[in-house]
NURODO-172106 format. One record per residue: x, y, z of N, C-alpha, C, O in turn. Coordinates in pm, whole numbers, plus 50000, padded with zeros to 5 digits. Each point is the difference from the previous one (the first is absolute). Layout:
XYZXYZXYZXYZ;...
This chain:
500834988050000499175012050000500875012650000499775009249922;501244991150167500895011650006500795001649871500255011249956;500134977749983500765000649875499155006249889500505007949920;498214988650076499115005649899499835015050021500055007849904;499764996450221499875014250031501295007249966499985010849941;501154983350096501295006249970500215001449849500525010149953;499064979849971500125000549855499135011149941500435007249910;498354994250141499115010749954500565013750033499945009149917;500614992350201500585012850041501215003449913500195011549961;500614978550009501185002249915499575004549860500585009349944;498404984149999499515003949867499445014250002500245007849908;499014995450196499445013450012501105010550014499925010849942;501114985950133501145008950016500695002549865500365011449970;499814978149950500615001449868499145008949910500525007949921;498164990750091499105008349920500165014750037500095008649913;499944994350218500175013950043501365005549959500105011749963;500944980250044501325004449955499965003649852500565010249958;498784981449962499915002549857499255012949972500335007349906;498664995650173499185012149980500655012650057499505011049978;501604987550093500625011550066500835008849907500445010850039;499784984749840500815007549904499125007849903499124994149937;501105019050050499235007649901500184994649857499055000149922;502134995350045500244994549866499184987449978499434998249893;500524993250208499224987749985498505003149992499274993349927;500275016750147498605004249987499725005149859498964996949942;501975010850003499835004949862499924988349901499195000249908;501654989850113499974988249912498634993450006499444996449896;500035001950223498674993950014498935008349930499124994549934;500955018650082499025008749935500134999049849498994999049929;502235001350020500224999349856499544986749941499514999549886;500644989950189499654986749950498564996150029499574989149964;499685019650101498614996850034499075001549880499074992149985;501175017749932499115002449888500314991749878499114996249924;502175000950056500444993049879501354993650026500835005650073;499394982949870501304993350016501125009049947499825007449904;501324991650162501175007749960501224990749992500134990750080;500745011949825501284992949994500995007150091499765011250043;501334982149986501025006450084500575012349930500335009950066;499794989749803500515011649926499045011950017500445011250026;498264986449960499035010850018500085005750141499975012250019;500144979050080500085004650139501275008150024499965010450065;501184984949882501265007550017499875013949941500435009850062;498994991249819499875013049935499055009150076500265011950015;498644982650034499025008150074500545004750134499725011250043;501054980450022500505003150134501365006949997500385006550098;500354992249793501335006049990501014993650093500825007050061;499124979749952500954993050087500764989449922499594996149890;501504999350167500844990149933499354986250001499114997250079;501374994449831499484986349992500244992250129499074993450048;502135006950011500204992650125499095004750114499524991950079;500255021249930499135005250104498564995649975499294996250094;500265004349781498654995549968499844985250033498994996150059;501974995749905499924985750027499874997450150499244991350042;501505016350038499914998650145498595003250050499444992750082;499995018249868498645003750039498984989649954499104996250076;501034999149800499084989949948500074987250081498974993950029;502235002050007500174987850079499285001150134499354990550044;500775020950022499335001950129498484999649986499314994450084;500175011649809498564999949978499504986049964498934995950043;501864996949877499644986349965500024991050123499084992050021;501975009250059500124991850121498895002850101499584991150074;499945021349928498915003650091498634995949943498995001250068;501004994049808498754995549939499125011349951498804998249980;501785013649999499235011749956500025001949850499175007149943;501804986749992500195001649857500134986149939500464990750066;499145008049809500184987449927500455003449858499965011649960;500454978449967500445002449863499684988049912499774988950048;500235013849823499904989449901501205001449907500535011049982;499874978149959501164999849912499534998049857499114991949972;501505015749936499674998949860501294999749919500935007750027;499124983549875501184998949913499765008249874499014998149930;501925011050043499995007449874500864991949904501235000950003;498124991249912500724990649915500835007049893501054994949961;498515016849992500785007349900501355004350055501034998649935;498935006750186501245005150061500654989950092501105002350051;498234986449972500514989450087500335005050140501074997350054;497995010150003500155004650137498744996550078498924998349944;501245000750186498884997350089499645013050070500865007150053;497864996049947499525012050069499114995750116499214990649990;500945016850120499114998150114499065012050006500435011549989;498304985550028498985010450013499484999550144499444990050044;500765021150028499645000750141498625006350017499625009049925;499654986150175498705005850035499794998550150500504990750063;498765018649992499634999550140498964989050018499084998749920;501094993450184499054989250026498685005850051499975007150101;498984990049830498685005250037499374991950113499065004750064;501444983249960499374991350099500565001950141499624992750092;501275016949926500565002650133499015008750077499595010649952;500014984950168499055008150078500535014150023501175002050033;497985007649949500275014350028500935006749899500285011950015;500224981049883500955006449909499375011949926500665010149979;498084988649983499355011249930499895012350090500195011249954;499514986650175499915011350092501365006650021500105012250008;500944979649999501365005450017500395008349880500555010950015;499194984049865500365007349879499175012749985500535010349959;498194989050072499145011849994500515010650098500035011949968;500374983850150500535009350100501305006449951500215012050020;500654980149916501275005449948499725010449892500655010549997;498394986749915499655009749895499395012550061500365011249963;498714987150132499345011450065501005008650074499925012349995;501024981650074501005007450077500875008649910500325011350035;500064983349849500845007949910499205011849944500575010649976;498134987750003499175011149953499795010450108499955012049970;499934983950157499835009350112501245008750016499905011850035;501254982549939501265007550014500275009049880501075005949990;497964995249919500175009149887500814994249887500465007449913;499734979650087500784993649894499124989549933499144993850063;501115004549811499384988849932500804987750037501195001050028;498184987349973500764987850025501114998849897499795002849882;501384993050162501114998349907499664989349898499624988950036;500525014449834499694990149898501024989049997499904990849920;
């Protein structure tokens, strides 16, 4: 019983850690409306590939983000398309709050 509670607390802690970064919140907001590739996210956020990968990994590990893989046969490359998981409890409220907060501060949400 304690192990199950400890496991739940650890997962919840990881979720809050993932949500504690403004950049990771922006990624979730950007991926909520439409799938994005890592290249699109890098360009929109203006961050390096290694930094983006670190943020994506934390969001994936927390279960807040998911992706699908697609092969571009012409160019022989694999693309990952990221999207915010819609089945996570409260994720829509969190994203709505993030968008509302940026509007209250007189800024548009970062694209």
